[in-house]
KEFI-76314 format. One record per residue (C-alpha): z, x, y. Coordinates in steps of 0.2 Angstrom, whole numbers, plus 5000, padded with zeros to 4 digits. Layout:
<recs>
ZXY/...
</recs>
This chain:
<recs>
503748414918/505348364910/505748534907/505448594924/506548454930/507848524920/507548694925/507748634945/509248554941/510048714934/509348814948/510448704961/511948754950/511748944950/512149044965/510749134974/511149304972/511049284952/509549184953/508649324963/509149454951/508649344937/506949294943/506549464950/506949554934/506049434923/504649434935/504649624935/504649634915/503149524914/502249614928/502349774918/501749704903/500249624912/499949784922/500349914909/498549914900/497649924915/498550084921/498050174902/496450264902/495450234887/495650364873/494350404858/494550464840/493350604841/493250764833/492350924838/490450954830/490250774828/489150654836/489850554851/489850374848/489550324866/489450414885/491150474891/491550494909/493050594915/494350474921/495050594934/494750754943/495650904933/495351084934/494851184920/496151324922/495551434907/493751434912/494151464931/495251614926/493851694916/492451664929/493851754942/494151894931/492151924927/491951914947/493552024950/492752164937/490952144945/491552234962/491252414962/492552534967/492552554986/492452734993/492852825010/492353005014/493853135015/493853275026/495353345016/494253375001/493353535010/494953595017/495853585000/494553684991/494153815005/496153845001/496053854984/494653994985/495754074999/497254074986/496154174974/495654304984/497354324992/497954344975/496754484971/497054564988/499054554984/498654634969/497654774975/498954814987/500154824976/499154934963/498855044980/500755074981/501055114962/499855244957/500455224939/499955044937/498655014923/497054884923/498054804910/499554784921/498654734937/497854594926/499254524920/500054514938/498454434944/498554294931/500354274934/499954244953/498654124948/499654034936/500053904949/498253874954/497753864935/498953714933/498353644950/496453654944/496753644928/495653784924/494853934932/492853954932/493054144930/493254244915/494454394913/492954504916/492554434932/494354444937/494154634933/492654644944/493654554959/494954684956/493854844956/492754774971/493054834987/494054734998/492754735012/491654654998/492954534993/493054485012/491254465014/491154354997/492754245004/491754215020/490254175012/490954064999/492053955014/490553955024/489353895010/490653785002/491153715019/489353665024/489053565008/490853485007/490553425026/489453305017/489853135011/489453114991/490053044975/490453114958/488753084952/487953184965/489053344962/487653434951/486353414965/487853494979/488253614966/486453674965/486253684983/487953794984/487153914971/485353914980/486153984997/487354114987/485654194978/484754194994/486254305002/485654495002/487354555007/488254524992/488454654978/487454614963/488954624952/489854504961/488554374960/489154304944/490954274950/490154204968/489354064958/490754024947/491854004961/490553914971/490353774957/491953774955/492453724974/491053594974/491653424971/491553254977/491953214994/491953024993/493552964985/493952794979/494852694991/496152604981/496752474995/495052435000/494352414981/495952304976/495452204993/493752174988/494252124971/495552004977/494251924989/492951904975/494151834964/494651704979/492951664982/492751594964/493151404967/494151314953/492951254940/493451064939/492850914928/492550794942/493150604941/491750494934/490750654930/489850624912/490750734899/489650684884/488150564882/487950454868/487250524853/487550694860/488550834849/490250874853/490251074854/491751184857/491551174877/491250984877/492850964866/493751064878/493250954892/493750804883/495350874879/495750914897/495250754903/496550664891/495350554883/495850594865/496750474856/498150604854/498450634871/499350474877/500350524892/501950434898/501550494915/500650314919/502050204912/503250294923/502150264938/501850074934/503750054933/504050144949/502650034957/503449884950/505349924955/504449954974/503849774974/505349694967/506449784979/505249724994/505349544987/507349554984/507449635002/506249475009/507349335002/508949415002/508749435021/508049255024/509049135035/508448975028/509648875016/510048925000/509148774992/507448815000/507749004995/507948964978/506348864976/505448974989/505949124978/505249044960/503648984968/503349164976/503549244960/502549114951/501049114962/501149314961/501149304942/499649184942/498749294953/498949444941/498449354926/496849304935/496749494939/496949534920/495549414915/494349474929/494849654920/494249614903/492549554910/492249684923/491849824908/490449704903/489449734919/488749864930/489349774947/490949764954/491449594947/493049614956/492349544972/492349364962/494349374964/494949234976/495449344990/496349204999/497149104985/499049184986/499249195004/498649015008/499848944994/501349035000/500948995018/500848815014/502348805002/503448935011/502949015027/501849135036/503049285033/503049275014/501349255014/500949405022/502049495009/501149434995/499549475002/500049655004/500949644984/499249564978/498149694986/499049834979/499149764962/497349714962/496849904967/497649964952/497349834940/495349794944/494949974945/493450034932/494450184926/493750314938/494950284954/496150414955/497550294959/496750124963/495250044966/495450064986/493849944990/494549814979/496149834988/495649835005/494449685001/495849564996/496949635009/495749595022/495349415016/497149395014/497549415030/496049325039/496649175029/498549185035/497749205054/496449045052/497548925042/498448815053/500148765052/499748575048/498748625032/497548485031/496248485018/494848515031/495748655039/495848735022/494148705019/493648795037/494848945032/493948955015/492348975026/492949085036/493749195022/492049195014/491249275031/492649395031/492249455013/490449465017/490649575031/491849685020/490649705006/489149745018/490449905025/490649935006/488749955002/488450035017/489750175015/489350204997/487550265002/486950194985/485250114983/485549934976/484249834968/483949674973/484949564960/486549684964/486249634981/486149454977/487749454966/488749544980/488149414992/488749274980/490249354975/490949354993/490449164996/491149114978/492849234983/493149124999/492648944993/493548974976/495149014987/495048864995/494648744979/496048824970/497348814983/496848634985/496948604966/498648684965/499448634980/500048454973/500648544957/501848644966/502248494980/502648384965/503548504952/504748574966/504948424977/504248514990/503748435006/502248555014/501448535031/499748495023/500948325013/501648285029/500048255038/499248165024/500848045025/500548025045/498947945042/498947775049/497847705034/499447755022/499847595013/501747605019/501247635038/500047495036/501447375029/502447425044/501147395056/500547215049/502347155044/503347225058/502247265074/503747295086/504547405074/502947505071/502647535091/504647585091/504347705077/502847785086/504047815101/505447885091/504248005083/503548075100/505348085105/506048175091/504548285087/504648355107/506648375103/506448465087/505248585093/506448635108/507848695096/506648765083/506848625071/505348545060/504448435072/503148385060/504448325048/505448235062/503848145067/503248095050/505148045045/505247945062/503547835057/504547775041/506247775046/506447585049/505347535034/506647435027/506647325043/504947245033/506147155021/506747055035/505847085050/506246935060/508146995061/507547115072/507347115090/505847205093/504947085081/505446925089/504046855099/504946705104/506346665113/507346615097/508646725088/508946715071/510646785073/511246635085/511446535067/512346675058/514146735059/514346915065/514646975047/513146895040/512246975055/513047145050/512447145034/510647105038/510647255052/511447365040/510447345025/508847395033/509547585030/509847565012/508247455009/507147585018/507647715007/507447614991/505747554996/505147744999/505947804982/505047654974/503447734980/503947904975/504047964995/504848154998/506548154997/506648215015/506048045021/507147955010/508648045019/508048015035/507947825031/509547835024/510447945037/509647885053/511147775058/512447885049/514047795050/514047725066/514547535070/513347385073/514347385091/513647215095/514147115081/515747205080/516147145098/515546955094/516646965078/518147015088/517846885102/518146775084/519546875076/520347005087/521147085071/519347125065/519147295059/517747395065/517647515049/516847345042/515547355055/514947525051/513447595041/513847665024/513047825029/513047965025/512948065042/511448165045/511348315034/510048415045/509448435062/507948335060/509048185054/510248205069/508848215081/507948065074/509747985075/509848015095/508047975097/508247805087/509647745099/508947805115/507347745113/507947575109/509247595124/507947645138/506647495132/507947375136/508147445153/507347365168/506847485180/507047645171/507147795182/507447985178/509147985184/509647805174/508647885159/509748055160/511347955162/510947845148/510347995135/512048085139/513147935137/512147905120/512348095114/514148085119/514647935111/513748005095/514948165097/516448065100/515947975084/515848125074/514048095068/513448285069/514948345059/513948375043/512548455050/512248615059/511748565076/512648655089/513148615108/511948725115/510448645104/511148465109/510948525128/509148575124/508748415114/509448305128/508348405139/506748385129/507148185128/507248165146/505748265150/504748135137/505547995141/505048015160/503348055154/503247875145/504147785158/503547865175/503347765190/501747675191/500647635208/500647455212/498747405215/498347275227/497747095220/496047105228/
</recs>
């Protein structure tokens, strides 16, 4: 506790920008070390062809590229060639036959024009004419003897043979058939040639050779269609993936080559530690740190409050992460999702009560995202989304249900509401998973939902006093407790100074309404008003509201002595509050509610005795009000006492009196040290007038009988 006090004293000295950078940096480093282990996949010291020591699942979904490519190649190779019927085949083969017969006819014509041409010369000339055809055809199906038969045949027989081959080959090649069917179609051509009766017998062998040569497959490979079909077959093979959560090897199973390959791909071997999760964790923490820095950097609150709020925010966040770390260690030992036991509303309730609602929303988002990463079972791709949403919804519900006053009963009611919200989310989770659960599992999830909500409230009530006392914070919950009429100091005021107690209640009502009108802390003003005059309990009889007879004790005192008795109540009240360890805000109100204003009644009385008396000797020691709430209480205190002394208060008289009192405070420079603007002063006067008119409204005179 002493070390914490020293830390707080140092916090007051450093600039907020430096503190923001320091606290966020330290928190980021601690957050990294707490989160890093949870973002690393579990690895195993395993070799191929040994027995697996445990069942290993894939921590992520990953494609087996090598196996996928092998299957795609197999599918591609299994696709047969695609064929298409080509009418050009018939025309080309008939053209080849025509070229042969044309060459023979040309040689016969040239031989008839040259009587000296020998048969050898004819053969050479024919072979020369057929050279181009041989290059195209690779080989000629006719022998030299058959060529001689063609050269020696009559032209009419050649024409008939050409016509016959063109007809027979054309008819056969008009049919679609593949290469393996060529022998059958060649046989059909031979049969038809043999059945021809007009063909000379010496040309039959030549006709059969040419007929066989002319018959080729008419269905040619469609390269474009074949490639397309192969591509379609390749594309139809889905990527072979190792799915997240898929069992790669079971305990006691032999790790063969394929299993080892899958383990390697999944990255669960010891020699496969990756730096990617570390970089991902760093980026996440940088993002979170940036949000925190922006949030507190743009806050409009005073610097002292922002310093405390920043430290408290980071401490609560780190405490939650430590709790997540503990839960993550336990989670592996159970089949159910232990993370549902995490107190979903702890962080938002604490931060809303200690700082504000806006900070609680940010803390809820950060906590839920962090929990999704840290409380995953190792099978989530990025985070355990059901856990993140569970904590997010529980936190948001608590922010909406928790009232600003933060009474302990309200915290308990909020906890019950969060338990109900948790139960609804878990029912949603169980229905969406479409999995059959055993009765013990269902009982666990029901208990977890209720425990999470109630534990949030219990921990909030347990930790709240620690933060309040350690950081000297005055939360709404603490203020509500201090406003309880059974508080010992309030009882002291009521019993010893009943008039002062009534005055304090009236001032509280006025100050509360005025503070709410300008956006100040009305609850603080109300509770501060309850205690602002507690110093009067030391000498209650010297204050007019506590005098119940016509005797005034000041009549027997000099103005200076009366001045001292009156002025002392401010400092006496501050000392009483300090003695009872009351919040410093209430102590400041007791000490500042008169500022440095003068005790004008006794000053005037002293001036009648001694015209040279110094007015400064009849002023309160101060300090002047340092906050809006203190300034409003100063006005309310003066106004209530003045209005109470009026015989017949009317709205016009009240308004005139309020204006005069506020103008006097302004002219006396009592508001110089607080940030109360003229516009706000106008709103304060308006709120005070409305409140006083409600208190001192005209009443109907009832008849005596």
